[in-house]
C-alpha positions in Angstrom: -15.1 16.8 -3.5 -14.5 15.9 0.2 -12.2 14.4 2.0 -9.9 15.9 -1.3 -6.6 13.8 -1.9 -3.4 15.7 -1.8 -3.2 16.2 -5.4 -6.5 17.9 -5.8 -5.3 20.2 -2.7 -1.7 21.0 -4.2 -3.7 22.7 -7.4 -3.9 26.1 -7.2 -6.7 28.3 -7.8 -6.8 32.0 -9.1 -8.8 33.5 -6.2 -9.2 37.3 -5.0 -8.8 39.3 -2.2 -11.5 39.4 0.2 -12.4 39.8 3.6 -10.7 43.0 5.7 -9.1 43.1 8.7 -8.8 39.9 10.5 -8.4 40.0 14.8 -5.3 37.1 15.6 -4.1 35.7 18.8 -1.2 34.3 19.7 -0.2 31.6 22.2 3.4 32.3 21.8 4.7 35.6 22.0 8.2 36.6 19.9 11.0 38.9 21.7 10.3 41.9 19.7 9.0 41.5 15.8 9.9 37.6 15.9 8.6 34.9 13.5 5.3 34.9 15.5 4.4 38.3 14.2 5.7 37.6 11.1 3.7 34.3 11.1 0.4 36.2 12.2 1.0 38.5 9.3 0.9 35.4 6.5 -2.7 34.4 7.9 -4.1 37.6 8.4 -2.7 38.1 4.7 -4.0 34.9 3.5 -7.2 35.7 5.4 -7.4 39.0 3.6 -6.6 37.1 0.0 -8.9 34.6 0.2 -11.5 34.6 2.5 -14.1 36.6 0.1 -13.7 33.6 -2.7 -13.5 30.6 -0.3 -15.9 32.0 2.1 -13.9 31.4 5.3 -13.9 33.4 8.6 -11.1 31.6 10.2 -7.6 30.5 10.0 -5.5 28.7 12.6 -1.7 27.6 12.9 0.0 25.4 15.1 4.2 24.7 14.8 5.9 21.9 16.9 9.2 21.2 17.2 11.0 17.8 17.8 13.9 19.3 20.6 12.6 22.7 23.3 11.8 25.1 21.6 8.1 26.3 22.5 5.0 25.3 20.4 4.0 28.2 18.2 -0.1 28.7 17.9 -1.0 31.8 15.9 -4.8 32.5 15.0 -6.4 35.1 12.9 -10.2 35.9 11.9 -13.6 35.0 13.6 -15.9 32.1 14.4 -18.6 33.3 12.0 -18.7 34.9 8.3 -18.8 38.5 8.3 -17.9 39.5 11.9 -18.3 37.6 15.4 -15.9 36.9 18.7 -11.9 36.2 17.4 -11.0 32.5 16.6 -8.1 31.4 19.3 -6.1 28.4 19.7 -9.0 26.4 21.9 -10.9 26.2 18.5 -11.9 22.4 17.4 -12.0 21.5 13.4 -13.5 19.0 11.7 -10.1 17.0 10.4 -11.5 15.1 7.8 -9.3 12.6 6.0 -6.5 12.9 8.8 -8.7 11.0 10.1 -7.6 7.9 7.6 -4.1 7.3 9.9 -6.0 6.6 12.9 -8.1 3.9 11.2 -5.0 2.7 9.7 -3.5 2.6 13.2 -6.1 0.8 15.1 -5.7 -2.1 12.2 -2.1 -2.2 12.7 -2.3 -2.6 15.9 -4.8 -5.5 15.7 -2.3 -7.0 13.1 0.9 -6.8 15.6 -1.7 -8.4 18.6 -1.9 -11.5 16.3 -6.0 -10.4 15.9 -5.6 -10.0 12.0 -3.3 -10.0 9.0 -3.0 -6.8 6.3 -3.2 -10.0 3.4 -6.2 -11.3 4.9 -9.6 -10.4 2.5 -13.2 -8.5 2.9 -14.2 -12.0 2.4 -12.9 -13.3 5.7 -13.8 -10.0 7.6 -17.3 -8.7 5.8 -18.9 -11.2 3.7 -22.1 -9.7 3.5 -19.9 -8.2 0.1 -19.1 -10.9 -1.9 -17.9 -8.9 -4.6 -15.7 -7.4 -2.9 -14.4 -10.5 -1.5 -10.8 -10.6 -2.8 -9.7 -7.1 -1.6 -7.1 -7.3 1.1 -6.8 -4.4 4.1 -4.0 -3.5 2.9 -5.6 -2.6 -0.8 -8.5 -0.8 0.8 -5.6 1.2 2.9 -3.5 1.6 0.3 -6.5 2.6 -1.7 -6.0 0.2 -4.4 -8.7 -2.1 -4.2 -10.9 -0.7 -7.3 -14.0 0.0 -4.9 -15.9 3.2 -6.1 -16.2 5.9 -3.8 -19.8 6.7 -2.4 -18.9 10.2 -1.6 -18.4 10.6 -5.3 -21.8 9.4 -5.9 -25.1 11.8 -7.2 -27.5 10.0 -5.1 -25.4 10.3 -1.9 -24.9 14.4 -2.5 -27.6 14.5 -3.0 -28.8 12.7 -0.2 -26.2 15.2 2.0 -27.4 18.7 0.7 -30.9 17.8 1.5 -30.5 17.3 4.4 -26.7 17.3 6.2 -27.8 16.0 9.8 -28.9 12.9 8.6 -27.5 10.0 10.8 -25.8 8.2 8.1 -25.3 4.4 9.0 -22.3 2.5 7.4 -24.9 0.5 5.7 -26.4 3.1 3.8 -23.2 4.6 2.9 -22.3 1.7 1.4 -25.5 1.2 -0.4 -24.5 4.0 -2.7 -21.9 2.0 -4.2 -23.0 -1.5 -3.6 -23.6 -3.4 -7.2 -21.4 -0.4 -9.6 -18.3 -2.0 -11.1 -15.3 -2.4 -9.8 -12.1 -0.4 -10.9 -8.6 -3.1 -12.0 -7.4 -4.4 -8.8 -3.9 -2.7 -7.7 -4.6 0.5 -9.6 -4.5 3.8 -7.1 -7.9 5.2 -6.8 -8.9 7.3 -4.0 -11.8 6.2 -2.1 -13.4 6.9 1.1 -15.6 3.8 1.0 -12.5 1.8 1.5 -12.0 3.1 5.0 -15.9 2.6 5.8 -14.7 -1.1 5.4 -11.7 -0.5 7.7 -13.9 0.4 10.0 -16.1 -2.5 10.0 -13.1 -4.8 10.2 -11.6 -2.6 13.5 -14.8 -3.4 14.9 -15.3 -7.4 13.8 -11.6 -8.3 15.2 -11.7 -6.2 17.9 -15.7 -7.1 19.0 -15.9 -3.4 20.1 -17.0 -0.5 18.9 -14.9 1.9 16.4 -15.1 4.8 18.2 -14.4 2.5 21.9 -10.8 1.9 20.5 -10.4 4.9 19.0 -10.8 6.0 22.7 -9.1 3.3 24.2 -5.6 2.6 22.0 -5.2 6.3 20.8 -7.2 9.1 22.6 -6.6 8.0 26.3 -3.2 7.3 25.4 -1.9 9.9 24.3 -4.0 12.6 26.3 -6.0 14.2 23.6 -8.7 15.7 25.6 -10.1 17.9 22.8 -10.5 14.7 20.2 -14.0 12.8 19.6 -16.1 11.6 17.2 -19.6 12.5 16.8 -21.8 11.6 18.1 -19.7 11.0 21.0 -18.5 14.4 21.8 -18.6 16.2 24.9 -21.2 18.9 25.2 -19.9 22.3 24.5 -17.9 21.1 21.5 -19.8 22.6 18.7 -19.4 26.0 20.9 -15.8 25.5 20.5 -16.2 25.1 16.3 -16.0 27.7 14.0 -18.7 27.9 11.5 -17.7 25.3 8.7 -19.4 26.9 5.4 -19.2 24.6 2.1 -18.5 26.2 -1.3 -19.4 23.2 -3.2 -21.2 23.1 -6.6 -22.2 19.8 -5.4 -23.7 21.1 -2.6 -25.8 23.6 -4.4 -28.3 24.2 -1.2 -25.5 24.8 0.6 -23.2 26.7 -1.5 -21.7 29.6 0.5 -23.7 28.2 3.8 -22.8 26.9 7.1 -23.3 23.4 7.8 -24.0 21.5 11.1 -20.7 21.0 12.7 -21.1 17.7 14.1 -22.9 16.2 11.2 -20.4 13.9 10.6 -21.7 10.8 10.4 -21.4 10.2 6.7 -17.4 10.2 7.1 -17.0 8.1 10.3 -13.6 6.4 9.8 -12.9 8.2 6.9 -12.7 11.3 7.9 -15.2 11.7 10.5 -12.7 13.2 14.0 -13.3 16.7 15.2 -9.6 17.8 16.7 -7.9 21.0 18.3 -4.4 21.4 16.4 -2.7 20.6 19.6 -4.2 17.4 19.7 -3.8 16.3 15.8 0.1 17.8 15.9 0.5 15.9 19.0 -0.8 12.6 17.5 1.2 13.5 14.2 4.3 13.3 16.2 3.4 9.9 17.7 2.3 8.6 14.4 5.6 9.9 12.6 8.1 8.8 15.7 6.8 5.1 16.1 5.5 5.4 19.1 1.9 3.8 18.3 3.2 0.9 16.7 5.8 -1.8 16.6 8.7 -1.3 13.4 7.0 -4.6 11.3 3.8 -2.3 11.1 5.8 1.3 11.2 7.2 0.2 8.2 4.4 -1.2 6.9 2.2 2.2 7.6 4.6 4.1 5.9 5.0 1.8 2.4 4.1 3.9 -0.5 2.3 3.5 -3.9 2.7 5.9 -6.5 -0.2 7.9 -7.0 0.8 8.6 -10.6 1.9 4.6 -11.5 0.1 2.6 -8.6 3.4 0.8 -8.2 5.3 0.6 -5.0 7.9 2.7 -4.4 10.8 3.3 -1.8 10.4 7.2 -1.9 9.0 9.8 -3.8 10.9 11.8 -6.0 10.7 15.4 -8.4 9.5 12.9 -11.2 6.8 11.3 -9.0 6.5 13.2 -6.5 3.4 11.6 -4.7 3.2 8.8 -2.9 0.2 7.2 -0.4 1.1 4.7 2.5 -1.5 3.2 4.6 -3.3 6.5 5.1 -0.3 8.4 5.4 0.8 10.6 2.4 4.6 11.9 1.0 4.9 14.3 -1.2 7.8 16.6 -2.8 6.4 19.7 -1.6 7.6 22.8 -4.0 9.0 24.6 -0.8 9.6 22.2 2.1 11.3 19.4 0.0 10.2 16.1 0.7 7.7 15.6 3.9 5.0 14.0 5.0 1.5 15.6 3.9 -2.1 14.9 4.4 -4.7 17.5 4.2 -8.3 16.7 5.5 -11.3 18.3 3.5 -14.9 17.9 4.8 -17.8 19.9 3.6 -16.9 22.5 5.9 -13.5 22.6 7.1 -10.0 22.1 6.0 -7.1 20.8 7.7 -3.6 20.0 6.9 -0.2 18.6 8.4 3.0 19.1 7.4 5.6 16.5 9.1 9.6 17.6 7.8 11.6 14.6 8.8 15.2 15.7 8.8 14.1 18.7 11.5 11.1 16.9 13.2 9.0 20.1 12.7 5.3 19.7 12.1 3.1 22.8 10.7 -0.7 22.2 11.1 -3.1 24.5 9.9 -7.1 25.3 9.8 -9.8 26.9 7.8 -13.4 27.1 8.0 -14.4 26.4 4.4 -14.8 23.5 1.8 -14.2 24.7 -1.9 -13.3 21.2 -3.8 -10.0 21.4 -5.8 -9.0 25.2 -6.1 -7.5 24.8 -3.1 -4.4 26.8 -2.3 -4.2 25.8 1.2 -0.8 23.7 0.9 0.7 27.3 -0.4 0.1 28.9 3.0 1.8 25.9 4.4 4.8 27.2 2.0 4.6 30.0 2.9 4.7 29.4 6.7 7.7 27.0 6.1 9.5 29.9 4.4 8.8 32.4 7.2 10.3 29.5 9.7 13.4 29.3 7.6 13.9 32.5 7.5 13.7 33.0 11.1 16.3 30.2 11.7 18.5 31.8 9.4 18.7 35.5 11.3 18.2 33.2 14.7 15.5 35.5 15.5 14.7 33.7 19.4 11.0 33.4 20.2 9.9 33.2 23.8 6.8 31.9 25.7 4.2 34.3 26.7 1.2 33.7 28.2 -1.6 36.1 26.5 -5.5 35.8 26.5 -7.7 35.5 23.8 -8.5 38.5 22.0 -11.7 40.3 23.0 
């Protein structure tokens, strides 16, 4: 299942040992055998345990702090399955549904400027789909619209599997679900279709293209020079991307094979961005610290619907541990506690971030394969969190050291 929800991501599968020794590169080195060496070990172990089962060759980590502590970047593995040049912190990734928060922020900024309201309906902005006319923008972003998910339709999956490089238009993607019955309004149900419709509203309310609004409002102001929306990516982007591999049974022609790294027209405003972990953690910090929105819109962004009951909730709890905001997810993580968390998955990458509100720490992880429901990347996030917590408890120092990628 592409662009997997966090509930699917948190389902652990039984995995077996696989790849041999992994090459690793760290941008920040500890003084002695400190936290970065331990984190490198975590990544290498994950690659050794999971690489063959999940058919990936690279795993990358970035940790950033709210205070003056230096960022940490650690990478293990190679750009291609079976060998090749070592992956490094300059790698770019398909960030999948992490894109959704970008789309939500654009709409909330437009609301703050008086160009639309979250209570506006699709009938106002996209009248060509009358069956969905009563759905509000908030319902789109909160996954409570009842509009079916195009990425779950067999016709779409057949078309993508036949030719991943297809340039899908928004209209063609809508055609996979247009005419299908709506689910119950107000009931939480994850659907990528919602965010393609949100992208259309961005364009109509701004009288501009989605990718230009991203650049003007987010990418350029935050200095995110490694972030782009294909096909609007600079030359050389693909060469910086570890080969994306699919293990989806829904894509039999590409099972354990690579897919084109920039073939993301099928995802667009629902999951089409390419970025580095450095850019993504900078974005996450701006997102959660309120740098991008006025207070009223920040509250809307972080308003939660229970992913279990579909009811509005103030916060997640042990009994109701998953809350969906407007393109955000808050969870009770089994190791890290109450955190903002999102794992985006395409048909070839998984990229997650975890923001710990109490400390402001951000953990971001990426691997170059997609595995459907049997995903344990959140478990690795928990392992990383434990390693960092142990380092803090012992007071092990870290000091920045400039290093070159391993040859």
